[in-house]
VOZA-505925 format. One record per residue (C-alpha): residue number from 1; residue in three letters; chain; x, y, z. Coordinates in steps of 0.001 Angstrom, whole numbers. Last residue first. Layout:
<vexkes>
+-----+------+------+---------+---------+---------+
: pos : code : unit :      c1 :      c2 :      c3 :
+-----+------+------+---------+---------+---------+
: NUM :  ala :    A :       X :       Y :       Z :
...
+-----+------+------+---------+---------+---------+
</vexkes>
This chain:
<vexkes>
+-----+------+------+---------+---------+---------+
: pos : code : unit :      c1 :      c2 :      c3 :
+-----+------+------+---------+---------+---------+
: 411 :  unk :    A :   97915 :  -23153 :   61705 :
: 410 :  unk :    A :   94883 :  -23997 :   63732 :
: 409 :  unk :    A :   93228 :  -27350 :   62951 :
: 408 :  unk :    A :   90182 :  -27238 :   60639 :
: 407 :  unk :    A :   86838 :  -27297 :   62491 :
: 406 :  unk :    A :   84162 :  -30094 :   62414 :
: 405 :  unk :    A :   86550 :  -32916 :   61505 :
: 404 :  unk :    A :   89245 :  -31600 :   63948 :
: 403 :  unk :    A :   86646 :  -31758 :   66753 :
: 402 :  unk :    A :   85915 :  -35441 :   66046 :
: 401 :  unk :    A :   89682 :  -36174 :   66044 :
: 400 :  unk :    A :   90186 :  -34364 :   69273 :
: 399 :  unk :    A :   87167 :  -36219 :   70764 :
: 398 :  unk :    A :   88727 :  -39511 :   69738 :
: 397 :  unk :    A :   92104 :  -38432 :   71289 :
: 396 :  unk :    A :   90753 :  -37512 :   74793 :
: 395 :  unk :    A :   89669 :  -40909 :   76315 :
: 394 :  unk :    A :   92281 :  -43157 :   74565 :
: 393 :  unk :    A :   94862 :  -40512 :   75490 :
: 392 :  unk :    A :   93708 :  -40567 :   79115 :
: 391 :  unk :    A :   94064 :  -44358 :   79304 :
: 390 :  unk :    A :   97353 :  -44221 :   77394 :
: 389 :  unk :    A :   98913 :  -41761 :   79933 :
: 388 :  unk :    A :   97417 :  -43288 :   83136 :
: 387 :  unk :    A :   98772 :  -46780 :   82513 :
: 386 :  unk :    A :  102354 :  -45965 :   81561 :
: 385 :  unk :    A :  102121 :  -43137 :   84150 :
: 384 :  unk :    A :  101364 :  -45412 :   87161 :
: 383 :  unk :    A :  103765 :  -48166 :   86092 :
: 382 :  unk :    A :  106694 :  -45868 :   85475 :
: 381 :  unk :    A :  106056 :  -43774 :   88573 :
: 380 :  unk :    A :  105928 :  -46824 :   90757 :
: 379 :  unk :    A :  109180 :  -47983 :   89084 :
: 378 :  unk :    A :  110625 :  -44391 :   89887 :
: 377 :  unk :    A :  109644 :  -44880 :   93521 :
: 376 :  unk :    A :  111422 :  -48283 :   93542 :
: 375 :  unk :    A :  114690 :  -46684 :   92240 :
: 374 :  unk :    A :  114257 :  -43864 :   94754 :
: 373 :  unk :    A :  114190 :  -46290 :   97576 :
: 372 :  unk :    A :  117123 :  -48333 :   96338 :
: 371 :  unk :    A :  119393 :  -45170 :   96084 :
: 370 :  unk :    A :  119997 :  -42944 :   93107 :
: 369 :  unk :    A :  123615 :  -41613 :   92573 :
: 368 :  unk :    A :  124865 :  -44647 :   94558 :
: 367 :  unk :    A :  127530 :  -44078 :   97190 :
: 366 :  unk :    A :  130965 :  -45659 :   96667 :
: 365 :  unk :    A :  132815 :  -42758 :   98405 :
: 364 :  unk :    A :  134302 :  -41870 :   94991 :
: 363 :  unk :    A :  130804 :  -41506 :   93570 :
: 362 :  unk :    A :  128797 :  -44432 :   92217 :
: 361 :  unk :    A :  126605 :  -44830 :   89134 :
: 360 :  unk :    A :  124666 :  -48146 :   88900 :
: 359 :  unk :    A :  121338 :  -46582 :   90077 :
: 358 :  unk :    A :  121977 :  -43626 :   87788 :
: 357 :  unk :    A :  122229 :  -45978 :   84727 :
: 356 :  unk :    A :  119032 :  -47864 :   85833 :
: 355 :  unk :    A :  117233 :  -44499 :   86174 :
: 354 :  unk :    A :  118484 :  -43220 :   82813 :
: 353 :  unk :    A :  117317 :  -46268 :   80911 :
: 352 :  unk :    A :  114026 :  -46305 :   82742 :
: 351 :  unk :    A :  113305 :  -42603 :   82174 :
: 350 :  unk :    A :  114370 :  -42715 :   78497 :
: 349 :  unk :    A :  111971 :  -45685 :   77719 :
: 348 :  unk :    A :  109088 :  -45448 :   80128 :
: 347 :  unk :    A :  107728 :  -42314 :   81813 :
: 346 :  unk :    A :  104238 :  -41878 :   80304 :
: 345 :  unk :    A :  102813 :  -38328 :   80938 :
: 344 :  unk :    A :  103579 :  -36439 :   77706 :
: 343 :  unk :    A :  100749 :  -37867 :   75693 :
: 342 :  unk :    A :   98160 :  -37156 :   78349 :
: 341 :  unk :    A :   99113 :  -33492 :   78459 :
: 340 :  unk :    A :   99028 :  -33082 :   74663 :
: 339 :  unk :    A :   95483 :  -34713 :   74711 :
: 338 :  unk :    A :   94360 :  -32352 :   77354 :
: 337 :  unk :    A :   95598 :  -29336 :   75488 :
: 336 :  unk :    A :   93769 :  -30511 :   72325 :
: 335 :  unk :    A :   90599 :  -31116 :   74328 :
: 334 :  unk :    A :   90745 :  -27582 :   75708 :
: 333 :  unk :    A :   91166 :  -26141 :   72187 :
: 332 :  unk :    A :   94484 :  -24800 :   70944 :
: 331 :  unk :    A :   94982 :  -20997 :   70880 :
: 330 :  unk :    A :   98766 :  -21047 :   70476 :
: 329 :  unk :    A :   99526 :  -19513 :   73867 :
: 328 :  unk :    A :   96596 :  -21451 :   75370 :
: 327 :  unk :    A :   98152 :  -24693 :   74258 :
: 326 :  unk :    A :  101608 :  -23574 :   75415 :
: 325 :  unk :    A :  100387 :  -22752 :   78945 :
: 324 :  unk :    A :   97971 :  -25678 :   79257 :
: 323 :  unk :    A :  100449 :  -28302 :   77993 :
: 322 :  unk :    A :  103354 :  -27018 :   80155 :
: 321 :  unk :    A :  101098 :  -26495 :   83193 :
: 320 :  unk :    A :   99853 :  -30126 :   82745 :
: 319 :  unk :    A :  103333 :  -31623 :   82307 :
: 318 :  unk :    A :  104545 :  -29977 :   85463 :
: 317 :  unk :    A :  101396 :  -30826 :   87495 :
: 316 :  unk :    A :  101401 :  -34466 :   86552 :
: 315 :  unk :    A :  105146 :  -34891 :   86933 :
: 314 :  unk :    A :  105340 :  -33148 :   90234 :
: 313 :  unk :    A :  102356 :  -35066 :   91480 :
: 312 :  unk :    A :  104004 :  -38415 :   90561 :
: 311 :  unk :    A :  107052 :  -37394 :   92463 :
: 310 :  unk :    A :  105118 :  -36163 :   95488 :
: 309 :  unk :    A :  102923 :  -39290 :   95511 :
: 308 :  unk :    A :  105997 :  -41505 :   95550 :
: 307 :  unk :    A :  107714 :  -39472 :   98270 :
: 306 :  unk :    A :  104597 :  -39460 :  100525 :
: 305 :  unk :    A :  103973 :  -43206 :   99996 :
: 304 :  unk :    A :  107478 :  -44267 :  100787 :
: 303 :  unk :    A :  106848 :  -47289 :  103002 :
: 302 :  unk :    A :  103334 :  -48166 :  101866 :
: 301 :  unk :    A :  103544 :  -47335 :   98187 :
: 300 :  unk :    A :  107034 :  -48752 :   98029 :
: 299 :  unk :    A :  105700 :  -52033 :   99430 :
: 298 :  unk :    A :  102976 :  -52118 :   96809 :
: 297 :  unk :    A :  105333 :  -51605 :   93925 :
: 296 :  unk :    A :  107907 :  -53933 :   95457 :
: 295 :  unk :    A :  105283 :  -56676 :   95576 :
: 294 :  unk :    A :  104018 :  -55957 :   92050 :
: 293 :  unk :    A :  107601 :  -56056 :   90547 :
: 292 :  unk :    A :  107519 :  -54038 :   87390 :
: 291 :  unk :    A :  110430 :  -54531 :   84987 :
: 290 :  unk :    A :  108849 :  -57332 :   83035 :
: 289 :  unk :    A :  106036 :  -54937 :   81994 :
: 288 :  unk :    A :  108525 :  -53099 :   79721 :
: 287 :  unk :    A :  109025 :  -56507 :   78081 :
: 286 :  unk :    A :  105317 :  -56635 :   77006 :
: 285 :  unk :    A :  105192 :  -52992 :   75829 :
: 284 :  unk :    A :  108293 :  -53481 :   73718 :
: 283 :  unk :    A :  107024 :  -56910 :   72501 :
: 282 :  unk :    A :  103818 :  -55235 :   71291 :
: 281 :  unk :    A :  105914 :  -52816 :   69172 :
: 280 :  unk :    A :  108009 :  -55696 :   67641 :
: 279 :  unk :    A :  105240 :  -58133 :   66564 :
: 278 :  unk :    A :  101934 :  -56733 :   65085 :
: 277 :  unk :    A :  102870 :  -53067 :   64865 :
: 276 :  unk :    A :  106416 :  -53653 :   63525 :
: 275 :  unk :    A :  105428 :  -56404 :   61140 :
: 274 :  unk :    A :  102646 :  -54358 :   59616 :
: 273 :  unk :    A :  104479 :  -50972 :   59705 :
: 272 :  unk :    A :  107425 :  -52668 :   57800 :
: 271 :  unk :    A :  104980 :  -54180 :   55315 :
: 270 :  unk :    A :  103309 :  -50786 :   54762 :
: 269 :  unk :    A :  106685 :  -49135 :   54246 :
: 268 :  unk :    A :  107622 :  -51888 :   51735 :
: 267 :  unk :    A :  104503 :  -51000 :   49723 :
: 266 :  unk :    A :  105937 :  -47485 :   49095 :
: 265 :  unk :    A :  103424 :  -44730 :   50261 :
: 264 :  unk :    A :  105979 :  -41981 :   51228 :
: 263 :  unk :    A :  109342 :  -43511 :   51571 :
: 262 :  unk :    A :  111321 :  -40666 :   50057 :
: 261 :  unk :    A :  109269 :  -37913 :   51686 :
: 260 :  unk :    A :  109615 :  -39288 :   55218 :
: 259 :  unk :    A :  113282 :  -40437 :   54770 :
: 258 :  unk :    A :  114685 :  -37731 :   57180 :
: 257 :  unk :    A :  111602 :  -37455 :   59414 :
: 256 :  unk :    A :  111750 :  -41189 :   60169 :
: 255 :  unk :    A :  115513 :  -40956 :   60767 :
: 254 :  unk :    A :  114907 :  -38139 :   63219 :
: 253 :  unk :    A :  112454 :  -40394 :   65115 :
: 252 :  unk :    A :  114895 :  -43223 :   65142 :
: 251 :  unk :    A :  117773 :  -41060 :   66300 :
: 250 :  unk :    A :  115745 :  -39729 :   69274 :
: 249 :  unk :    A :  114502 :  -43294 :   70008 :
: 248 :  unk :    A :  118221 :  -44419 :   70374 :
: 247 :  unk :    A :  118324 :  -42350 :   73551 :
: 246 :  unk :    A :  121287 :  -39910 :   73502 :
: 245 :  unk :    A :  124700 :  -40823 :   74932 :
: 244 :  unk :    A :  126720 :  -39730 :   71927 :
: 243 :  unk :    A :  127248 :  -43213 :   70628 :
: 242 :  unk :    A :  123673 :  -44191 :   71500 :
: 241 :  unk :    A :  122357 :  -41672 :   68956 :
: 240 :  unk :    A :  124690 :  -43171 :   66258 :
: 239 :  unk :    A :  123293 :  -46595 :   67005 :
: 238 :  unk :    A :  119648 :  -45485 :   66842 :
: 237 :  unk :    A :  120247 :  -43869 :   63479 :
: 236 :  unk :    A :  121964 :  -47016 :   62138 :
: 235 :  unk :    A :  119265 :  -49328 :   63427 :
: 234 :  unk :    A :  116531 :  -47265 :   61774 :
: 233 :  unk :    A :  118376 :  -46946 :   58531 :
: 232 :  unk :    A :  119115 :  -50707 :   58513 :
: 231 :  unk :    A :  115342 :  -51406 :   58906 :
: 230 :  unk :    A :  114527 :  -49175 :   55985 :
: 229 :  unk :    A :  117282 :  -50935 :   53936 :
: 228 :  unk :    A :  115748 :  -54350 :   54712 :
: 227 :  unk :    A :  112304 :  -53286 :   53400 :
: 226 :  unk :    A :  113682 :  -51696 :   50272 :
: 225 :  unk :    A :  115720 :  -54826 :   49581 :
: 224 :  unk :    A :  112605 :  -56951 :   49842 :
: 223 :  unk :    A :  110542 :  -54512 :   47648 :
: 222 :  unk :    A :  113040 :  -54460 :   44789 :
: 221 :  unk :    A :  111649 :  -51849 :   42471 :
: 220 :  unk :    A :  112662 :  -49057 :   44871 :
: 219 :  unk :    A :  116175 :  -50387 :   45103 :
: 218 :  unk :    A :  118111 :  -47353 :   43764 :
: 217 :  unk :    A :  115549 :  -44893 :   45128 :
: 216 :  unk :    A :  116015 :  -46332 :   48576 :
: 215 :  unk :    A :  119769 :  -45744 :   48289 :
: 214 :  unk :    A :  119418 :  -42136 :   47174 :
: 213 :  unk :    A :  116741 :  -41430 :   49852 :
: 212 :  unk :    A :  118959 :  -42952 :   52531 :
: 211 :  unk :    A :  121932 :  -40804 :   51506 :
: 210 :  unk :    A :  119812 :  -37602 :   51338 :
: 209 :  unk :    A :  118078 :  -38245 :   54704 :
: 208 :  unk :    A :  121120 :  -39809 :   56304 :
: 207 :  unk :    A :  123070 :  -36692 :   55575 :
: 206 :  unk :    A :  120373 :  -34115 :   55942 :
: 205 :  unk :    A :  118303 :  -35095 :   58969 :
: 204 :  unk :    A :  120772 :  -37468 :   60439 :
: 203 :  unk :    A :  123888 :  -35346 :   59970 :
: 202 :  unk :    A :  121922 :  -32232 :   60863 :
: 201 :  unk :    A :  120941 :  -33719 :   64294 :
: 200 :  unk :    A :  124293 :  -35310 :   65085 :
: 199 :  unk :    A :  126529 :  -32284 :   64702 :
: 198 :  unk :    A :  124702 :  -30070 :   67208 :
: 197 :  unk :    A :  124317 :  -33081 :   69427 :
: 196 :  unk :    A :  128065 :  -33837 :   69419 :
: 195 :  unk :    A :  128805 :  -30204 :   70154 :
: 194 :  unk :    A :  126440 :  -30110 :   73126 :
: 193 :  unk :    A :  128050 :  -33265 :   74584 :
: 192 :  unk :    A :  131632 :  -31867 :   74002 :
: 191 :  unk :    A :  130627 :  -28543 :   75701 :
: 190 :  unk :    A :  129334 :  -30395 :   78730 :
: 189 :  unk :    A :  132512 :  -32509 :   79031 :
: 188 :  unk :    A :  134686 :  -29454 :   78673 :
: 187 :  unk :    A :  132750 :  -27677 :   81422 :
: 186 :  unk :    A :  133555 :  -30543 :   83757 :
: 185 :  unk :    A :  131994 :  -30775 :   87180 :
: 184 :  unk :    A :  133357 :  -33393 :   89613 :
: 183 :  unk :    A :  134484 :  -36925 :   88725 :
: 182 :  unk :    A :  131635 :  -39367 :   89455 :
: 181 :  unk :    A :  128861 :  -37078 :   90638 :
: 180 :  unk :    A :  129869 :  -34450 :   88023 :
: 179 :  unk :    A :  129922 :  -37040 :   85224 :
: 178 :  unk :    A :  126492 :  -38312 :   86192 :
: 177 :  unk :    A :  124991 :  -34848 :   86630 :
: 176 :  unk :    A :  126280 :  -33667 :   83239 :
: 175 :  unk :    A :  124839 :  -36781 :   81505 :
: 174 :  unk :    A :  121434 :  -36296 :   83256 :
: 173 :  unk :    A :  121188 :  -32621 :   82158 :
: 172 :  unk :    A :  122094 :  -33680 :   78617 :
: 171 :  unk :    A :  119669 :  -36572 :   78821 :
: 170 :  unk :    A :  116840 :  -34208 :   79813 :
: 169 :  unk :    A :  117624 :  -31838 :   76907 :
: 168 :  unk :    A :  117572 :  -34662 :   74328 :
: 167 :  unk :    A :  114515 :  -36573 :   75704 :
: 166 :  unk :    A :  112499 :  -33340 :   75808 :
: 165 :  unk :    A :  113630 :  -32047 :   72453 :
: 164 :  unk :    A :  112683 :  -35318 :   70806 :
: 163 :  unk :    A :  109409 :  -35340 :   72605 :
: 162 :  unk :    A :  108698 :  -31732 :   71547 :
: 161 :  unk :    A :  108555 :  -33027 :   67969 :
: 160 :  unk :    A :  105832 :  -35432 :   68852 :
: 159 :  unk :    A :  103996 :  -32915 :   70880 :
: 158 :  unk :    A :  103958 :  -30325 :   68065 :
: 157 :  unk :    A :  102786 :  -32968 :   65507 :
: 156 :  unk :    A :  100045 :  -33970 :   67938 :
: 155 :  unk :    A :   98865 :  -30398 :   68414 :
: 154 :  unk :    A :   99047 :  -29971 :   64647 :
: 153 :  unk :    A :   96895 :  -32939 :   63633 :
: 152 :  unk :    A :   98765 :  -35487 :   61555 :
: 151 :  unk :    A :   98971 :  -38122 :   64320 :
: 150 :  unk :    A :   95136 :  -38210 :   64795 :
: 149 :  unk :    A :   94605 :  -41011 :   62279 :
: 148 :  unk :    A :   92702 :  -42891 :   65046 :
: 147 :  unk :    A :   95009 :  -45913 :   64669 :
: 146 :  unk :    A :   98044 :  -43609 :   64449 :
: 145 :  unk :    A :   96905 :  -41865 :   67602 :
: 144 :  unk :    A :   96499 :  -45064 :   69531 :
: 143 :  unk :    A :   99929 :  -46351 :   68293 :
: 142 :  unk :    A :  101406 :  -43088 :   69652 :
: 141 :  unk :    A :  100232 :  -43986 :   73146 :
: 140 :  unk :    A :  103769 :  -45105 :   74180 :
: 139 :  unk :    A :  105096 :  -41684 :   73325 :
: 138 :  unk :    A :  107853 :  -41733 :   76032 :
: 137 :  unk :    A :  108538 :  -38816 :   78362 :
: 136 :  unk :    A :  111507 :  -36598 :   79526 :
: 135 :  unk :    A :  111522 :  -34000 :   82187 :
: 134 :  unk :    A :  110524 :  -36377 :   85004 :
: 133 :  unk :    A :  113886 :  -38192 :   84866 :
: 132 :  unk :    A :  115673 :  -34770 :   84653 :
: 131 :  unk :    A :  114041 :  -33755 :   87914 :
: 130 :  unk :    A :  115192 :  -36921 :   89668 :
: 129 :  unk :    A :  118678 :  -36226 :   88375 :
: 128 :  unk :    A :  118446 :  -32712 :   89777 :
: 127 :  unk :    A :  117657 :  -34128 :   93245 :
: 126 :  unk :    A :  120543 :  -36654 :   92999 :
: 125 :  unk :    A :  122865 :  -33745 :   92219 :
: 124 :  unk :    A :  121589 :  -31406 :   94947 :
: 123 :  unk :    A :  121542 :  -33853 :   97922 :
: 122 :  unk :    A :  118374 :  -35730 :   98758 :
: 121 :  unk :    A :  116429 :  -34693 :  101891 :
: 120 :  unk :    A :  112750 :  -35098 :  100807 :
: 119 :  unk :    A :  112325 :  -31419 :   99976 :
: 118 :  unk :    A :  115516 :  -31506 :   97884 :
: 117 :  unk :    A :  114129 :  -34361 :   95720 :
: 116 :  unk :    A :  110711 :  -32727 :   95444 :
: 115 :  unk :    A :  112259 :  -29441 :   94360 :
: 114 :  unk :    A :  114350 :  -31246 :   91663 :
: 113 :  unk :    A :  111120 :  -32785 :   90308 :
: 112 :  unk :    A :  109422 :  -29480 :   90222 :
: 111 :  unk :    A :  112268 :  -27754 :   88304 :
: 110 :  unk :    A :  112698 :  -30638 :   85849 :
: 109 :  unk :    A :  108890 :  -30968 :   85500 :
: 108 :  unk :    A :  108757 :  -27379 :   84438 :
: 107 :  unk :    A :  111861 :  -27372 :   82218 :
: 106 :  unk :    A :  111061 :  -30215 :   79845 :
: 105 :  unk :    A :  107432 :  -29665 :   79028 :
: 104 :  unk :    A :  108131 :  -25914 :   78681 :
: 103 :  unk :    A :  111268 :  -26182 :   76485 :
: 102 :  unk :    A :  109679 :  -28734 :   74106 :
: 101 :  unk :    A :  106451 :  -26765 :   73985 :
: 100 :  unk :    A :  108408 :  -23713 :   72587 :
:  99 :  unk :    A :  110518 :  -25780 :   70280 :
:  98 :  unk :    A :  107442 :  -27505 :   68825 :
:  97 :  unk :    A :  105644 :  -24079 :   68488 :
:  96 :  unk :    A :  108624 :  -22663 :   66647 :
:  95 :  unk :    A :  108695 :  -25636 :   64206 :
:  94 :  unk :    A :  104872 :  -25617 :   63596 :
:  93 :  unk :    A :  105100 :  -24552 :   60010 :
:  92 :  unk :    A :  107911 :  -27024 :   59383 :
:  91 :  unk :    A :  106035 :  -29781 :   61101 :
:  90 :  unk :    A :  102870 :  -28919 :   59114 :
:  89 :  unk :    A :  104777 :  -29334 :   55950 :
:  88 :  unk :    A :  106424 :  -32451 :   57178 :
:  87 :  unk :    A :  103160 :  -34130 :   58160 :
:  86 :  unk :    A :  104522 :  -36799 :   60534 :
:  85 :  unk :    A :  103763 :  -40347 :   59621 :
:  84 :  unk :    A :  107314 :  -41302 :   58850 :
:  83 :  unk :    A :  108648 :  -39690 :   62070 :
:  82 :  unk :    A :  106036 :  -41445 :   64268 :
:  81 :  unk :    A :  106812 :  -44708 :   62374 :
:  80 :  unk :    A :  110486 :  -44244 :   63377 :
:  79 :  unk :    A :  109413 :  -43604 :   66937 :
:  78 :  unk :    A :  107516 :  -46889 :   67251 :
:  77 :  unk :    A :  110209 :  -48624 :   65183 :
:  76 :  unk :    A :  112899 :  -47775 :   67756 :
:  75 :  unk :    A :  110863 :  -49041 :   70622 :
:  74 :  unk :    A :  109939 :  -52183 :   68637 :
:  73 :  unk :    A :  113574 :  -52857 :   67903 :
:  72 :  unk :    A :  114446 :  -52530 :   71572 :
:  71 :  unk :    A :  111643 :  -54842 :   72528 :
:  70 :  unk :    A :  112792 :  -57501 :   70064 :
:  69 :  unk :    A :  116266 :  -57244 :   71516 :
:  68 :  unk :    A :  114998 :  -57468 :   75085 :
:  67 :  unk :    A :  113031 :  -60592 :   74224 :
:  66 :  unk :    A :  116106 :  -62168 :   72656 :
:  65 :  unk :    A :  118357 :  -61128 :   75447 :
:  64 :  unk :    A :  116147 :  -62446 :   78291 :
:  63 :  unk :    A :  117819 :  -61319 :   81551 :
:  62 :  unk :    A :  115357 :  -61801 :   84387 :
:  61 :  unk :    A :  114443 :  -65170 :   82889 :
:  60 :  unk :    A :  111368 :  -65512 :   80810 :
:  59 :  unk :    A :  108164 :  -67333 :   81643 :
:  58 :  unk :    A :  108686 :  -66111 :   85198 :
:  57 :  unk :    A :  104976 :  -66586 :   86136 :
:  56 :  unk :    A :  105005 :  -63149 :   87866 :
:  55 :  unk :    A :  108085 :  -61190 :   88881 :
:  54 :  unk :    A :  110288 :  -62515 :   86051 :
:  53 :  unk :    A :  107580 :  -61655 :   83475 :
:  52 :  unk :    A :  104398 :  -63519 :   82515 :
:  51 :  unk :    A :  102004 :  -61506 :   84748 :
:  50 :  unk :    A :  103877 :  -58119 :   84650 :
:  49 :  unk :    A :  104211 :  -58375 :   80832 :
:  48 :  unk :    A :  100482 :  -58971 :   80581 :
:  47 :  unk :    A :   99994 :  -55738 :   82605 :
:  46 :  unk :    A :  102097 :  -53885 :   80040 :
:  45 :  unk :    A :  100237 :  -55475 :   77108 :
:  44 :  unk :    A :   96919 :  -54557 :   78502 :
:  43 :  unk :    A :   98046 :  -51050 :   79167 :
:  42 :  unk :    A :   99230 :  -50575 :   75588 :
:  41 :  unk :    A :   95903 :  -52137 :   74376 :
:  40 :  unk :    A :   93955 :  -49356 :   76113 :
:  39 :  unk :    A :   91373 :  -50906 :   78475 :
:  38 :  unk :    A :   87740 :  -50967 :   77519 :
:  37 :  unk :    A :   87101 :  -54460 :   78860 :
:  36 :  unk :    A :   86495 :  -55882 :   75338 :
:  35 :  unk :    A :   89316 :  -53671 :   73973 :
:  34 :  unk :    A :   91745 :  -55177 :   76375 :
:  33 :  unk :    A :   90580 :  -58773 :   75502 :
:  32 :  unk :    A :   91200 :  -58166 :   71894 :
:  31 :  unk :    A :   94633 :  -56589 :   72561 :
:  30 :  unk :    A :   95554 :  -59520 :   74933 :
:  29 :  unk :    A :   94564 :  -62377 :   72462 :
:  28 :  unk :    A :   96904 :  -61940 :   69463 :
:  27 :  unk :    A :   99990 :  -60730 :   71314 :
:  26 :  unk :    A :   99328 :  -63349 :   74010 :
:  25 :  unk :    A :   99146 :  -66061 :   71358 :
:  24 :  unk :    A :  102469 :  -64934 :   69962 :
:  23 :  unk :    A :  103950 :  -65065 :   73471 :
:  22 :  unk :    A :  102679 :  -68575 :   73870 :
:  21 :  unk :    A :  104169 :  -69732 :   70633 :
:  20 :  unk :    A :  107547 :  -68268 :   71599 :
:  19 :  unk :    A :  107390 :  -70010 :   74962 :
:  18 :  unk :    A :  106632 :  -73344 :   73211 :
:  17 :  unk :    A :  109532 :  -72691 :   70886 :
:  16 :  unk :    A :  111861 :  -72144 :   73848 :
:  15 :  unk :    A :  110824 :  -75401 :   75503 :
:  14 :  unk :    A :  108954 :  -74920 :   78820 :
:  13 :  unk :    A :  111059 :  -75613 :   81880 :
:  12 :  unk :    A :  110730 :  -72130 :   83359 :
:  11 :  unk :    A :  106922 :  -72035 :   82871 :
:  10 :  unk :    A :  106531 :  -75344 :   84636 :
:   9 :  unk :    A :  108325 :  -74137 :   87805 :
:   8 :  unk :    A :  106501 :  -70809 :   87596 :
:   7 :  unk :    A :  103100 :  -72569 :   87519 :
:   6 :  unk :    A :  103881 :  -74707 :   90524 :
:   5 :  unk :    A :  105283 :  -71752 :   92496 :
:   4 :  unk :    A :  102175 :  -69729 :   91660 :
:   3 :  unk :    A :   99919 :  -72590 :   92776 :
:   2 :  unk :    A :  101790 :  -72799 :   96038 :
:   1 :  unk :    A :  104203 :  -75592 :   96968 :
+-----+------+------+---------+---------+---------+
</vexkes>
């Protein structure tokens, strides 16, 4: 028996409360260790997830419903906080810029990713699905920006808003590809999806915004009730997004925008941010690390090196051209453009969800929409970008903050 086998055997038999205590200790220690070795905390938690996950010490089984639930809450809260911390006045002023960047950062990686799929012999629909995976991104470095108080700067507000567009547009493309692969093209299915989105956005922004603000006003003197009500709003928005096949993070971000003014600086908001940032958000990064199998990662790099590098290259180039083009269009500084690029690199939440769904999708001939090789290539992409994005953000964002202090952000 190897040392790893010995450790895994003991990890599996640990009492649940002991596992819980160990995870809490990791959440306390890993960020401090990461800062000491100058590694972004997000990356430290991801790597920690690889070590303690099913492909490492196997502290948790492959399907750990409690850990997964905590991670889902953390993912939703991360985007809800992004909506709460958004400067609404600046968001309104930058609405057109947000839409422009959303289109660019979605379409360019989509086209390049599709081209890579076709180049490596994949059929049209799987190739477009690959492009749609690259089109979205996850703001896993948002906690870095909030810590640096950079999240209210216009380039960051534009990027945050563009994330909602990116996830929404990429999921529409993905949904059409899945239904076409399974049953053939359906114009009615596409129109239904677009109609649902057109209804969903104003319902959350206006309906949930006004309804939530009314209820929060009613319980503003009861801090506990206020806290629970905010959590309910996050869950409800995420649930409604799931109902129309959109990522729950889209609903959570819109919910944050909807109750932004109502919540403002209420003490319960600070408590929610405290428990979210100290427990649920770290669990999201930890559980994301569970998905990465180091042996498969290395084997894919050897066997499908060209495909993996082409996919990663398509993402890096597509997101870079989008950030550079839009940034120059709106006269953003070089460091602002680089920060926008870094923020849009991580492929985690929407990408993983869509990839696993595509892997489990079959056509009438019982062929997978995405095969085993592409699944592993996407996991290489996830690990690479989930490390590269936060590292670059940690490098660029402080310089953006310093620049903003010297010169007011462009309007």
